[in-house]
C-alpha positions in Angstrom: -11.7 -23.0 -18.0 -13.3 -19.6 -18.7 -15.2 -18.4 -15.6 -16.7 -15.2 -17.2 -19.2 -14.3 -19.8 -18.0 -13.1 -23.2 -16.9 -9.6 -23.9 -14.1 -9.4 -21.3 -10.7 -8.1 -22.2 -7.7 -7.9 -19.8 -4.8 -5.7 -20.6 -1.5 -5.2 -18.6 -0.3 -1.7 -19.1 3.3 -2.3 -17.9 6.2 -2.0 -20.3 8.5 -3.8 -17.7 8.3 -7.6 -17.9 8.5 -8.2 -14.1 5.4 -6.0 -13.6 3.2 -8.1 -15.9 3.4 -11.2 -13.7 0.4 -10.4 -11.6 -1.7 -9.8 -14.7 -0.8 -13.3 -16.0 -1.8 -14.9 -12.7 -5.2 -13.1 -12.8 -5.8 -14.1 -16.4 -4.9 -17.7 -15.6 -7.4 -17.8 -12.8 -10.1 -16.4 -15.0 -9.3 -18.7 -17.9 -8.7 -15.9 -20.4 -5.8 -14.7 -22.4 -4.1 -11.4 -21.8 -5.2 -8.9 -24.4 -2.8 -7.7 -27.2 -1.4 -4.3 -26.4 2.0 -2.8 -27.0 3.4 -0.5 -24.4 6.8 1.0 -24.8 9.0 4.0 -24.4 10.1 6.2 -27.3 13.7 7.3 -27.6 12.7 10.6 -26.0 11.1 8.8 -23.0 7.5 9.4 -24.2 5.1 6.5 -23.6 3.4 5.0 -26.5 0.5 2.6 -26.4 -1.0 0.6 -29.3 -4.2 -1.5 -28.7 -3.8 -4.5 -31.1 -7.3 -6.0 -30.9 -10.9 -4.7 -31.0 -12.4 -3.5 -27.7 -15.5 -2.0 -29.1 -18.5 -2.7 -26.8 -16.4 -4.8 -24.4 -15.6 -4.6 -20.7 -11.9 -3.8 -20.4 -9.8 -4.3 -17.3 -6.5 -2.6 -17.2 -4.1 -4.1 -14.7 -1.2 -1.9 -13.6 1.3 -2.7 -10.9 3.7 0.1 -9.8 7.2 -0.4 -10.9 10.3 1.5 -9.7 9.6 4.3 -12.1 6.3 5.3 -10.7 5.6 8.3 -12.9 6.1 6.2 -16.1 3.8 3.7 -14.6 1.1 6.3 -14.2 1.4 7.6 -17.7 1.2 4.0 -19.1 -2.0 3.5 -17.2 -3.6 6.8 -18.3 -2.6 6.4 -21.9 -3.8 2.8 -22.1 -7.2 3.8 -20.5 -7.6 6.7 -22.9 -6.7 4.4 -25.9 -9.5 2.0 -24.8 -11.9 4.9 -24.4 -11.3 6.3 -27.9 -11.6 2.7 -29.2 -15.2 2.6 -27.9 -14.9 0.2 -25.0 -18.1 -0.3 -23.1 -16.5 0.1 -19.7 -12.9 0.5 -18.5 -12.0 -0.7 -15.0 -8.6 0.1 -13.6 -7.0 -2.6 -11.4 -4.3 -0.9 -9.3 -3.5 -3.1 -6.4 -1.2 -0.4 -5.0 -2.5 3.2 -5.6 0.5 5.4 -6.3 0.9 8.7 -4.4 -1.5 7.5 -1.8 0.6 8.8 1.0 0.1 12.4 -0.3 -3.6 12.4 0.6 -3.4 15.2 3.1 -2.7 18.9 2.8 0.8 19.9 4.0 2.2 23.4 4.4 2.4 25.0 0.9 1.8 21.5 -0.5 -1.1 19.8 -2.4 -3.2 16.8 -2.2 -1.6 14.8 -5.0 -3.9 11.8 -4.5 -6.9 14.0 -5.5 -5.0 15.0 -8.7 -4.4 11.3 -9.5 -8.1 10.5 -9.1 -9.1 13.4 -11.4 -6.6 12.4 -14.0 -7.8 8.8 -14.0 -11.4 9.7 -14.2 -10.7 12.2 -17.0 -8.7 9.6 -19.0 -11.9 7.4 -19.0 -11.9 5.0 -16.1 -15.5 3.9 -15.1 -14.5 1.8 -12.1 -11.4 1.2 -9.9 -10.3 -1.9 -8.1 -7.5 -1.3 -5.6 -6.3 -2.8 -2.3 -5.7 -1.4 1.2 -5.6 2.3 0.4 -3.3 4.2 2.7 -6.4 6.1 3.9 -9.9 4.8 3.2 -11.2 8.4 2.6 -9.2 8.4 -0.7 -12.3 6.8 -2.3 -14.1 10.1 -1.9 -11.7 11.7 -4.3 -13.2 9.7 -7.2 -16.6 10.3 -8.9 -16.6 6.6 -10.1 -17.1 3.4 -8.0 -14.1 2.3 -6.1 -13.6 -1.2 -4.6 -11.0 -1.1 -1.9 -10.2 -4.8 -1.3 -8.4 -6.1 1.8 -5.3 -8.2 1.9 -5.6 -9.0 5.6 -7.4 -12.5 5.0 -4.3 -13.7 3.1 -1.9 -12.3 5.7 -3.9 -13.8 8.6 -3.9 -17.2 6.8 -0.1 -16.9 6.4 0.2 -16.4 10.2 -1.9 -19.3 11.0 -0.3 -21.7 8.5 3.4 -20.6 8.4 4.0 -19.6 12.1 3.6 -22.9 14.0 3.5 -21.3 17.5 1.6 -18.1 16.5 -0.6 -18.6 19.6 2.3 -17.3 21.6 2.5 -14.2 19.5 1.5 -10.6 20.1 0.4 -8.1 17.3 2.5 -5.0 17.4 1.8 -1.5 16.1 5.0 0.3 15.5 3.3 3.6 16.2 -0.1 4.7 17.6 -1.2 5.6 14.0 -1.2 1.9 13.0 -2.9 0.7 16.2 -6.3 0.2 14.5 -4.8 -2.2 12.0 -3.0 -4.1 14.8 -6.2 -4.3 16.8 -8.0 -5.8 13.8 -5.4 -8.5 13.4 -5.3 -9.2 17.1 -9.0 -9.6 17.5 -9.3 -12.0 14.6 -6.4 -14.1 15.8 -7.5 -13.9 19.5 -4.1 -12.5 20.4 -2.8 -9.6 22.5 -1.7 -6.3 21.2 1.3 -4.0 21.9 2.0 -0.4 20.8 5.3 1.3 20.4 5.2 4.9 21.4 7.8 7.6 21.4 11.1 8.0 19.7 14.8 7.8 20.4 15.9 10.8 22.3 18.5 13.3 21.0 22.0 13.1 22.2 23.0 15.6 25.0 25.1 17.6 22.5 22.0 18.2 20.4 20.2 19.6 23.4 22.9 22.1 24.4 24.0 23.4 21.1 21.0 25.8 20.8 19.0 24.1 18.1 16.1 23.4 20.4 16.2 26.8 22.1 13.1 29.1 21.7 13.5 32.5 19.9 14.8 35.3 22.0 12.0 37.7 20.8 8.4 36.8 21.4 6.5 36.8 18.1 2.9 38.1 18.0 0.2 38.1 15.4 0.0 40.9 12.9 -3.7 41.5 13.4 -3.4 44.4 15.9 -0.6 45.5 18.2 -2.7 44.9 21.3 -3.8 41.4 20.3 -1.7 38.3 20.6 -2.5 35.0 18.8 -1.8 32.1 21.1 0.7 29.7 19.6 0.0 25.9 19.5 2.3 24.1 21.8 4.7 21.9 19.7 4.5 18.2 20.0 7.3 16.4 21.8 7.4 12.6 21.8 8.5 10.8 24.9 11.3 8.2 25.0 10.4 4.9 23.3 8.1 2.8 25.4 6.2 -0.4 24.6 2.7 -0.5 25.8 2.0 -4.2 26.2 3.9 -7.3 27.1 6.2 -8.8 24.4 8.7 -10.7 26.7 9.2 -14.3 25.6 6.8 -13.9 22.7 6.7 -13.7 18.9 6.2 -10.1 17.8 4.3 -9.5 14.6 4.5 -5.9 13.4 1.6 -5.0 11.0 1.3 -2.1 8.6 -0.1 -1.3 5.2 3.1 -0.1 3.4 6.8 -1.0 4.0 9.1 1.3 2.1 11.7 3.1 4.1 12.5 0.3 6.6 14.3 2.5 9.2 11.2 2.6 11.5 10.6 -1.1 11.3 14.3 -1.9 12.0 14.2 0.5 15.1 10.9 -1.2 16.2 12.5 -4.6 15.9 15.5 -3.6 18.0 13.2 -2.2 20.7 11.1 -5.4 20.8 14.3 -7.5 21.0 15.4 -5.4 24.0 12.0 -6.0 25.6 12.4 -9.8 25.3 10.6 -10.8 22.0 12.4 -13.9 20.7 11.2 -13.7 17.1 10.0 -10.8 15.0 7.9 -10.8 11.9 6.8 -7.8 9.8 3.5 -8.0 7.8 2.5 -5.4 5.2 0.2 -5.3 2.1 2.5 -3.3 -0.1 6.2 -4.0 -0.2 7.8 -1.1 -2.0 11.2 -1.8 -0.3 13.0 1.1 -1.9 16.8 1.8 -2.1 18.8 -0.3 0.4 15.8 -1.7 2.3 16.7 -5.4 1.5 20.2 -4.9 3.0 18.9 -3.2 6.1 16.3 -6.0 6.6 19.0 -8.6 6.2 21.2 -7.0 8.8 18.4 -6.2 11.3 16.8 -8.2 14.1 13.8 -8.9 11.9 13.4 -12.6 11.2 10.9 -12.4 8.3 9.1 -9.7 6.2 5.9 -10.9 4.6 4.3 -8.8 1.8 1.8 -9.4 -0.9 2.5 -9.2 -4.7 0.6 -5.9 -5.2 4.1 -4.6 -6.2 6.8 -6.7 -7.9 9.8 -7.2 -5.7 11.6 -10.3 -7.1 14.9 -8.4 -7.2 14.6 -7.5 -3.5 13.9 -11.2 -2.6 17.1 -12.2 -4.3 19.0 -9.6 -2.2 17.3 -10.6 1.0 15.9 -14.2 1.7 14.0 -12.9 4.7 11.4 -11.4 2.3 8.4 -13.7 1.6 5.5 -13.1 -0.7 1.8 -13.9 -0.4 -0.2 -14.1 -3.6 -3.4 -12.0 -3.7 -4.3 -12.6 -7.4 -7.2 -14.8 -6.3 -9.3 -11.9 -4.8 -8.5 -9.6 -7.7 -9.6 -12.2 -10.3 -12.8 -12.8 -8.3 -13.5 -9.0 -8.2 -13.0 -8.8 -12.0 -15.3 -11.8 -12.6 -18.1 -10.3 -10.4 -17.9 -6.9 -11.9 -18.0 -8.3 -15.4 -20.8 -10.6 -14.7 -22.8 -8.0 -12.8 -22.7 -9.9 -9.5 -22.6 -8.4 -6.0 -19.3 -7.5 -4.5 -20.4 -7.8 -0.9 -19.1 -11.3 -0.6 -15.5 -9.9 -0.9 -16.2 -7.5 2.0 -17.8 -9.9 4.4 -16.8 -9.5 8.1 -15.1 -6.2 7.3 -16.0 -3.4 9.7 -15.7 0.3 9.5 -12.4 0.3 11.4 -10.8 -2.3 9.1 
């Protein structure tokens, strides 16, 4: 059954078949067919897009999930959006459940804020609206000069905890670092559970401490403003040994974060929690990038289960590691598309979400 007004076109901009699965799920929920578009790579690796139906005067939604080749994914998105723009679409909404380059949203030494560049490119290509999910930093929305709807996956993950973990009442929500404490607090308050925070890092071996690599320079450096003036140097940070703030003994530990890619920190956190007495360990994240040997590391670790959403395709990783489970979030994306197309309020999708979420 079609749940939208006329004039809606949904395109999937992926050339890789596994990345089109989310678009099919969304289209099925809306009761519409996927629009006809051909996206492929030329022999010289250039991306070519051909829109094969009329989009004049229509609301176009371009769904793009990030594949392993993230840069090709971006070009497919930009070229598809620009093709719709030059074909006189009335509006073009990008649906990027995972926003690429979102970790590069802060200035580093001699670096750049790549997320701002991404936002500028998308707006220039012709996007009039963006739907995404759990941005790495909420402030990324300010890089755009178009409306951005940053949806949340937490209701689906919370539902999974309540339905799939029978004794979740004996669980504690864990932040693997102080930086993710707010997210952990949000989960803990909604589930009426306790919270624990892992702080610190593994200490260097004694040989590392005595070989000179940590020793200060022999000559005191001063600022070059004036010989008589010295600029005080900021004291470098030094993390203490690993400690767990909170009681996890005899409990289920549920580590929550927004992205799980390089799993080293999650594996280390799981080992620490096991040593502190946690008898079962879950990892919950919105975006499961799971690069390189992540599935093997998870399989060999103390982690019992990794739960991620299907914002990013990871069917291959699931075959390599049965501990990886998927939560479908196509429902909320489909509802967002329906509401935008029909001109309805989006506030229902953000109910009970606070500034700290």
